[in-house]
N, C-alpha and C positions, 0 to 999 in steps of 0.2 A: 740387574740388580745382582750384587755379589751374594752368593751362596753362603749361609750361615753354617760353619762346620760344626758336626756333631760327633759324639763318642759314645760307643756302647761300653760301659763299665761291666756289665754282667748281663745275664738273660733277663734281669728283672729290671735293668736300669740303664738308659740312654739318655745323654744330656746335649744341650748346645754347649759349645767350648766356651761361648761367653756367658757366663752365669750373672744374672741381674740381683745384686745385693740391696737387701732393704734395711741395712743397719741404720741409715740415715732418718728412717721413720721415726726412732726414738729422739733423735735430735731435733726433729721438727715439732715433736710433741713434748719437749721438756717443759713448755709452759702449763702442762697440765690438759690441755685441749685436744683431744684426739682429731685426727684427720676423718673428712668425709669418706666413710669406706666405699661408698659407691663411686664417688668421682675418682677416687685414688684406684680403685679396682680398673676404671676405664683407662687410666694412664698404663697400669701394668698390661693390660689388653692390647695395647698397640705394639708393646713389646713383643708379647707373644705370638701375635698375628704376623709379626715381621720377622719370626724365626728366632727371637730372643725368648725362648719359651720354657727356661728353667731359672727358677727364684730361689734365693737363698735367704733365710730368716732365723729368728732364733725367739724363745719364749720371753725374753727381755727387750726385744726392739719395739717397744710400744705397742700398737695394734697392728703391726706387720702381719701377724697370722690371719687375723681376722679380715684384713684387706684381702688377703691372698685367698682367703676362703671364699670371699665375695666373687674373686674372679674364677674360680674353679667351678662354682656353680653355673657358669655360662656355657660350660662344655660338656659334652658326653664323657663318662668316666674313661673311656678308651682313648680318648682324643684330647683330653685336657693337658694344660701345662703340667711339668714336673715342679713340685714343691719341696724342697728340702727345710727342713729346720733343725734347731739344735734344742736341747734339753740342758740345762745349766743347775743342777740342784746343788744346795748347800751342802758340803760333806757332813756325813752322819750314816748311820745304818741303812744300807740299801736292801730292803726285802723286797719279796716279790710284789707285795701290796704298795709300797712306796714307789717302784719302778714303774709298775703298771698304771698308777695314779697320774704320774708325771706324762706318761705317753699318751693317755686317754685326754688330758687336758690339751696336748697338742693336736690330736684327733678332732676334738669338739670346737677349737679355735677355726681349724682348717676347714671343718665340716666334711671330713673324709672318713673313710672306713680303713686306710691304710697310708702310712705315711712313706712316701717314696724314699727317702733317705733320712733317718733319724741320726742327728750327730750329737755325740756325747761330750760334754767340758766337765773337767774336775779340776777344781782350784790346787789341791795340795796331794800329792802322791804319799805324803806321809800316814795320810788317813786311807788303810788298804780297802776301804768299801766301794773305791772306783772299780775293782775288779769284779766285786760281786754284782754291781749294776751293769756291767758290760755283759756278763753271763745271763743277767734277766732279760737283758734287751736281745740277747741270742735267742731266748726261748720265747719272747714275742715274736721274733723274726720268723721262726718255725711255724707259729700260729697264723701267720700272715698279716699281723697287725702293724708289721714294720717290713717294707722292702727290702733295703739295706742298711747296714750299720756303719756310721762314720764316726770319727773323733775330731775334737777341735783342739789345736795348739799342743798336741803331744810331741814330745821329743824322741830320738830314735830309740833311745833305751826303754821307754815304757810303751811305745808302739810295739816294739819286738817282744816285750814281756807279754802284754795282752795275746798276741798273736800266738806265741809259743804256749800259752795257757788255753788255746784252742777257740779264742773269740774270732769269728768271721767278719773282721773289720776289711771293708772295702775302700775307703777313704780316710785321709787326715786334712782338715782344713788348717792352712798355716799361712802367715805372712811370707810374703816372698816378692822381692822388686829388685831393682839396680841397684838399691842402697842397701838392702838386706838379701843375702844370697846363702844364708845358712841351709835353706831347704835343698841345696845342691850338694850338702856335704854327707854326714853320716844318716841323715834321713833318707836320702835318696839311695843309699846302699840297702836300707833296710825295706823300702818299697821295692826295690828291684828282687830282692830275696823272697818277698812274700805276695808280690804283685799287688801292692796297695797303690792307689792313685792319690795324687795331690790335688786338693783345690785351692787355689792360691788367692788370697784377699790382699789387698794393700798395695797392689800393682803399680798405681799410680800415686802412692802414698798421700791420699786425702787431697789430691789435685796438686801437689807440689811438684810433680814431674807433668809440667805442661807449659805451654808458650808464656802463660800467664806470669810465670815467676822468672822467666829467661833475663838475666841481667839486672835483677832487681834486688833492692836491698832486703835484709832479713826484717820480718814484721816485728813489731814490737809485742804484739797480740794478735791472736788469732780467734776467729769467730766461734768455730764449730769444733765438736769433739775429736773429728777425726783429723783434722789439721793439728789440734793440739797434742794427739800421740805423735804423729808422723815429724812433727817438728824436733821431738825428743831423738827419734832415730837419726835425723840430720846431725843433730849435736854429737851422738855417739860414734857416727863415722868420720867425724873430724871437723864439723862445723860448716857454715853457710858456703864458705869459698870452695871446699872440697866437693859439695853437694854441687854448686855452679859447675864445676869441671865435668860432671857426669851429665848435667842437664845441657851443656853445650854440645858434647859429643852427641847426645842423643838427638839435640837439634839438627845437627849436621847431618845424620843418618835418615832423620825424617825428611829434610829438605831433598836430599838424593832420591828417596822413593816417593816423594810427593804426597805424603802422610802427615799425620801429626805426631807431636811428642808422645802423647799419651798412646798413640798406635803403638809406635816404636817400644816404649816402656813394657807396654802389655805383650806385645809379641815377643819380646825377650824371654819373658817368664813362661809363655805358652810354647815355647819351643824346647824348655829344658825337660829332660827327660823325666817321666812319671808324672807331669802334670797333665791331667785331663781337662783342666778348665780354669779361667780366671775370673774372679768375681769383681764386676765393675758395679759401684753403688749408683743408685739414682735417689733424688728427691721427687716423689711423685707428685706431680701438678707443677713442679717449678722448672724442669729442664728435660731434654729429651736429647741422649746421647746416640741413639739408633743408628743414625747416618754415619757418625764418627766410627762408632763400633763396627760397622760393617766393613769399614776399610783395613780391619785387623787380617781380614782374608784376603786381601788382594797383593799381599807381597810376603817375602819372607828374608830373612837376615842371612847375608852372605858373609864370607870370610874377612872380607874387608871390613864390614861391620862389626864383627867380633873382635878384630883386632883394635879398633878404636875403642871399643869398651874396655877391653884388656888394660889398656893404656891408662884409660880413665880410672879404672879400680884399682891401679898399681899405686895410686895417691891416697887410697882411703884407708881409713880404720875398718874394723869388723864390728858388726853387733855382737855384744857377749854373748856366751852361751849357746845352746841350740834351741831350735823353733820351740816356742812356747816360755821359754825361761823368763821371758818380760814379764808374765803375770805371776811368777812364783820367787823371784828372787830381785836382789838389786841389780841393775839401775832402775828397774821398774818403768820399762818404756811404754806406758799406758797414757791413755787420756786423761786419767785423773792423777797420774803419778805414783807416789810411792803408796803400795798396798799392804805395809807391813802391818798396819792396823788391822787391817781387813783378814789378813793371814792368821793374826794372833788372835782373833775370835773363833777359829776354827775349833770346834770341840775335839778334844782327844780321842782317839781310839782305844784307850788305856784306862782302866779303873784304877784310881791311886788310892792307897790306903796307908796305913802305920802299922810297924811291928807291935804286937802286944806287949804291953809293958815299956814300950820304949817309943815314945810320941814323937820323937826327933828323927826317927829312920824310917822313910817313906818307901813304898814299893810301888810298881807299876805292873799291873797284871793284865795279860792280853785275851784271857779267856779261854786258853787252850787247854784241853783235858788234862795235858801232861802236868801243868803247872799244880794241880790238886794231886794228881796220882805220885810224882815224883817229889813233891813239896818243896817247890821254888818258885821264883817270880821272873818275870821277863827282865826287869831291872830293880835296882836297889841304891837309894841315895843316902849315903851318910856324911854330915857336913858337905864339904864341897865335891866329893867325889861320887859319881856313878857308874855302878858296874852293871853290864848289860850281860846277861846270860848268853850261852851260846845260841843261836838264834837261826832256824830253819824257815824256807819257804813254805809257810803252812798259813793258809787262810781259814778263818774261823775256826771250829773246835779241832779238825784233823785231816784238812783236804791239802794234798802235796800241789803245790802250784808249779807250772812249767815243767813238767816230767821231762827228763831227757835233755835239758837245756841249763848247764850250769851258770851261764851268764845271766840269763833271765831271773834265775833263782837268786842269784848274787844281788841284782838289781832290787828285787823285792824285799830280801832281807835287809838290805842296807837303808831302805825307806823306814822299815819296821824298827831298826835300831834308832835311827835318827828321831822317829816320832817317839820312843821311850824315853830318849835324853831329853827331848822338848818336853814331854809329859812331866819331868820331874824338875823343871827350871833350868835346862841347859840348852845348848845348841850344839849344831854341828860343829862348830869352830871350837867346841870344848872337847871333843873326841881326841885323846891322845895316842891312844893306842888300839889297834885292831888285830885279832887272830883269825886267820882262815884255815879251815879244815876242808880238804877235798878228797874225795874217794878217787879221783883219776888226776895224775899230775899233768895229762894233756889238757885239763881244762883250765889250766893256768892262764893263758892268754885272754880267754873268755873273761874270767873272773877278776883277773888284774885290770882288765879295761873298764868294767862296771866299779871296781874300787876307785881307779882313777878319775872317772867322771865325777866322782862326789869329792874325793880328797885330792886331786892332783896339785891344787895350790896350797892345802892345808899341811899335807905331808906328815900325819901321824906316825909313831913308830908302827910297825906292822910285821907280823910274822906268818908265814904261809906253809902248810904241812901237808903231804899227803897221807892218809890212814887207809886202813883196810876197808872200812865199811861205815856208812850210816845207817839209821833205821829207815824203812820203806825205801822210797825211791828218791830220797834226797841225795844230791850230789854234792852239795856245800853246806856248811856250818859256819858262821862268823860270830866272835863275840867282842866286845869292846869295852873301854874304859874312857870315861871323860872327867875332867876337872873343871868345874864350873869358876871361871875367873870374871866372867861380866865384861871383859874388854879384850 
């Protein structure tokens, strides 16, 4: 029997490198009838006892947490399987009570006193409460309610920002596969700098990276949510024929090693730098992938294999943006497709009012104490024009974000600027000018990179100036102007 590889991520957490994913529980229950928790837990126990003793789920994966809780009760606390879960709150104020209640709900459903790895997902970085939530999770980690903190679908810039602001993030769960290689880019550099581990899902693209689809025509319809999502990925890289080229290369390598296509696809991801584990989903009670998953640890890819992959990759396009962007901006490569309606319903972090005596002039207020002291607003709209005040990396009333890191501060500032413009009816595409003030001209590359990630294609007019000083520990301040055109 092949030994299932394990990896120690911290003093608090050791995992099996194949993590059993339970997202398909939600798909199995979408008719409204929950699975039998005891029977489903028995299926999970077969995995755990076979060495696949780490499970991944979320608050919205149907009854996955309850099923896993039923499994955990069958073991002693010191020998039980490892359970990851995710908390995906709707954007809004993230007070200590709100965060604690969200975590407590995870504890109650799992029936444990401590979540081994609590992974946090946030829909829109334009609402700054995500950073408040992470700091509250860090406090709960110190209390022992959370073992370790992870995030899901964070891009490199916002992972860096959270780490620079002192949040002890251990993992980031992102899509990674032969079709989607974004995690080997800027995100890998951030992981290398901060010692963060990646947990990769989508490694077999909902089953598309398997023998079943080799030399087969593209399906007109697919039955489950996972395939709906990854069929969009196939379209994004160039279509069915391009995908088939990768699948054929994978099949040749699989034949050489005497393993399956899914083994090779997952092994390629597992061998990437900073990938701690690959998440392979199951449908409890319907199938059993243990024997095939064991083969992942029976071989390694050699130079000839990687050369074949590189040749196949050369014909493909790239998934747009950085990791996680598929949930936050077009082309929305998700199971349900376009999420713009969902994002438009996210509440603004700004209070909107009108100027006394001038009802057609609207203002956005962030709640900073300086807005009342100095008598200004975060942004002001007059007609189609939106003027955004000089903005610093300030969380809440007066907390300086990411002290000592100008690039991270710029990321936070630009999110706040875009949020203010959006609150007044504009969009990032409407921003026509930015002005950047730095206290140290040596920070130009880091701040320019942050600016370029947001405006690289849009290219507004821009000025960057080095000045003697800013208040407190602020290293950068940015102001902006937008003209709302609607097209």
